[in-house]
C-alpha positions as CSV (number, residue, x, y, z in Angstrom):
1,M,0.0,0.0,0.0
2,N,1.1,3.6,-0.7
3,F,0.3,6.1,2.0
4,D,1.8,9.1,0.1
5,G,-1.6,10.9,0.2
6,I,-1.5,11.0,4.0
7,E,2.2,11.9,4.3
8,S,2.0,14.6,1.6
9,R,-1.0,16.3,3.2
10,L,0.7,16.4,6.6
11,V,4.1,17.5,5.3
12,A,2.5,20.5,3.4
13,D,0.4,21.6,6.4
14,L,3.1,21.2,8.9
15,Q,5.7,23.0,6.8
16,R,3.3,25.9,6.3
17,S,2.7,26.1,10.1
18,L,6.2,25.6,11.3
19,G,8.0,27.8,8.8
20,R,11.2,27.6,6.9
21,G,13.4,27.2,10.0
22,V,12.2,23.6,10.4
23,A,12.7,20.8,7.9
24,V,9.7,18.6,7.4
25,R,10.3,15.3,5.6
26,A,8.1,12.4,4.5
27,G,9.2,8.9,5.6
28,P,10.5,7.2,8.7
29,E,13.0,8.8,11.0
30,V,16.5,8.3,9.8
31,T,20.0,8.5,11.3
32,L,21.0,12.1,12.0
33,A,23.3,13.7,9.4
34,L,22.2,17.3,9.8
35,G,24.7,20.1,9.9
36,G,24.1,22.4,12.8
37,M,21.4,20.1,14.3
38,E,18.5,21.7,12.3
39,P,15.1,21.0,13.9
40,T,13.5,18.3,11.8
41,V,10.1,16.7,11.6
42,F,9.5,13.2,10.1
43,V,6.0,12.2,8.9
44,H,5.5,8.5,8.4
45,A,2.2,6.6,7.8
46,A,3.7,3.5,9.3
47,R,1.2,0.7,8.9
48,F,-2.3,-0.6,8.1
49,D,-4.0,-3.1,10.4
50,D,-7.1,-5.1,9.3
51,A,-9.8,-5.6,11.9
52,G,-10.7,-9.1,10.7
53,G,-13.8,-8.1,8.8
54,V,-15.6,-7.1,12.0
55,T,-16.8,-3.5,12.7
56,A,-16.5,-1.8,16.1
57,E,-20.2,-2.6,16.6
58,G,-19.6,-6.3,16.0
59,A,-21.1,-6.5,12.5
60,H,-19.4,-8.9,10.1
61,I,-18.5,-7.6,6.6
62,S,-19.0,-9.7,3.5
63,R,-18.1,-9.3,-0.1
64,R,-20.7,-8.5,-2.7
65,P,-20.7,-8.9,-6.5
66,V,-20.2,-5.8,-8.7
67,R,-20.2,-5.0,-12.4
68,D,-18.4,-2.2,-14.2
69,G,-19.3,-2.3,-17.9
70,R,-17.9,-5.6,-19.3
71,R,-16.0,-6.2,-16.1
72,S,-17.3,-8.0,-13.1
73,G,-15.9,-8.9,-9.7
74,I,-16.2,-8.2,-6.0
75,A,-16.2,-5.3,-3.6
76,E,-16.1,-5.0,0.2
77,E,-15.4,-2.4,2.9
78,R,-13.0,-3.8,5.5
79,P,-12.7,-2.1,8.9
80,G,-9.1,-1.2,9.6
81,R,-6.7,1.3,11.0
82,I,-3.8,3.3,9.6
83,S,-1.1,4.3,12.2
84,V,0.7,7.6,11.6
85,E,3.9,8.7,13.4
86,V,5.2,12.3,13.5
87,V,8.6,12.7,15.0
88,C,10.4,15.9,15.8
89,I,14.1,16.2,16.8
90,A,16.1,19.2,17.9
91,A,19.2,20.1,20.0
92,A,17.1,21.8,22.7
93,Y,14.2,20.4,24.7
94,K,12.5,23.8,24.6
95,T,12.5,23.6,20.8
96,V,10.9,20.1,20.8
97,K,8.2,21.3,23.2
98,E,7.4,24.3,21.0
99,L,7.3,22.1,17.9
100,S,5.1,19.5,19.6
101,T,2.6,22.3,20.6
102,T,2.0,23.0,16.9
103,I,2.4,19.5,15.4
104,A,-0.4,17.9,17.4
105,P,-3.3,20.2,16.5
106,V,-2.1,20.8,12.9
107,S,-1.8,17.1,12.2
108,L,-5.1,16.2,13.8
109,L,-6.9,18.9,11.8
110,A,-5.2,17.9,8.5
111,L,-6.3,14.3,8.9
112,T,-9.8,15.2,10.1
113,R,-10.3,17.2,6.9
114,E,-9.1,14.4,4.7
115,R,-12.1,12.4,3.3
116,Q,-10.4,9.5,1.5
117,V,-7.0,8.3,0.5
118,L,-6.1,6.1,-2.6
119,V,-3.6,3.5,-1.2
120,G,-3.5,1.1,-4.2
121,D,-4.4,1.0,-7.9
122,S,-3.4,-1.7,-10.4
123,G,-4.3,0.6,-13.3
124,K,-7.4,0.8,-15.5
125,G,-9.5,0.4,-12.5
126,A,-9.1,-3.4,-12.2
127,V,-8.1,-3.3,-8.6
128,R,-8.5,-0.2,-6.4
129,L,-7.9,0.2,-2.7
130,K,-9.2,3.3,-1.0
131,F,-9.2,4.1,2.7
132,S,-12.1,6.4,3.7
133,D,-14.9,6.9,6.2
134,F,-12.3,7.3,8.9
135,T,-12.0,9.2,12.2
136,A,-8.6,10.7,13.1
137,S,-7.5,10.7,16.8
138,I,-4.3,11.0,18.8
139,A,-3.1,7.6,20.1
140,S,-0.1,8.7,22.2
141,A,2.6,11.4,22.6
142,E,6.0,11.2,24.3
143,T,9.4,12.9,24.5
144,C,12.9,11.6,25.3
145,V,16.6,12.3,25.0
146,R,18.9,10.3,22.7
147,V,22.6,10.1,22.2
148,E,23.9,9.0,18.8
149,N,27.5,9.2,17.6
150,D,28.3,11.4,20.7
151,L,25.5,13.8,19.6
152,R,22.9,14.4,22.3
153,Y,19.5,15.6,21.1
154,H,15.8,15.7,22.1
155,R,13.0,13.8,20.4
156,G,9.3,14.1,20.5
157,Q,6.9,11.5,18.9
158,L,3.2,11.9,18.2
159,R,1.2,8.8,17.2
160,L,-2.1,9.3,15.4
161,R,-4.6,6.7,14.2
162,L,-7.2,6.6,11.5
163,D,-10.0,4.2,12.2
164,G,-12.1,3.6,9.0
165,F,-12.7,1.3,6.1
166,L,-10.5,0.0,3.3
167,H,-12.7,-0.1,0.2
168,V,-11.6,-3.0,-2.0
169,W,-12.7,-3.1,-5.6
170,I,-11.6,-6.0,-7.8
171,T,-12.9,-6.6,-11.4
172,T,-11.7,-8.4,-14.5
173,S,-13.2,-9.0,-17.9
174,G,-13.9,-12.6,-17.1
175,G,-15.0,-12.0,-13.5
176,V,-13.2,-13.0,-10.4
177,K,-13.1,-16.7,-10.0
178,P,-11.0,-18.7,-7.6
179,V,-8.2,-20.6,-9.3
180,E,-8.9,-24.3,-9.3
181,P,-5.9,-26.2,-8.1
182,R,-4.3,-28.4,-10.7
183,P,-5.0,-32.1,-10.1
184,V,-2.0,-34.0,-8.9
185,A,-1.5,-37.4,-10.5
186,P,-1.3,-40.1,-7.9
187,K,2.0,-41.8,-7.5
188,P,2.1,-45.4,-8.7
189,V,2.0,-47.8,-5.8
190,E,5.0,-50.1,-5.7
191,K,4.1,-53.8,-5.2
192,P,5.8,-55.4,-2.3
193,R,8.6,-57.6,-3.4
194,G,8.2,-61.3,-2.5
195,R,10.9,-63.3,-0.9
196,K,13.0,-65.5,-3.2
197,K,12.3,-69.2,-2.8
198,T,15.4,-71.2,-1.8
199,R,15.8,-74.9,-2.6
200,K,16.7,-77.2,0.3
201,K,19.8,-79.2,-0.2
202,R,19.4,-83.0,0.0
203,S,21.3,-84.7,2.7
204,T,24.0,-87.1,1.3
205,D,24.1,-89.2,4.6
């Protein structure tokens, strides 16, 4: 899945709010290689977790047949969650606190305004994956001090979650049919080998 739609939206809104003095980057936190220890924010839509086809109310989701012109297939809306991490690093603890004060509300507002995100597309509409009908909320927030290559810096991490539905759309010209397993020819059964008959020698006495 590609969560660029989420990361791009957050990067744009955070960069606008934090200003040019802060570098805002998409992707997971990386090893520091920043001259002058520039305050930096990393935005990473880290993972998707499926809820097993069961909604928060306990309803079970099932697939349904769909048709799109000459194509036919299946569609379903699977409950799930996307986890988003926003990490800020700076040399001073005060800077991290100031950044965190802005990051939390800006990130929550940006995700609340988002209606749907395209996370997968095979091309020509054969298979589409959209995450929508979601609610954004803050899962956790924390700060800490780290030392890396004799460099001491402060780090703040905000975790957000999007609880919604993954809309799955799969169609083909011949319809979506399960692939029948190829029959496996049975192995020939080996006949048990009988013992060789031995002639008894006649006694010469």
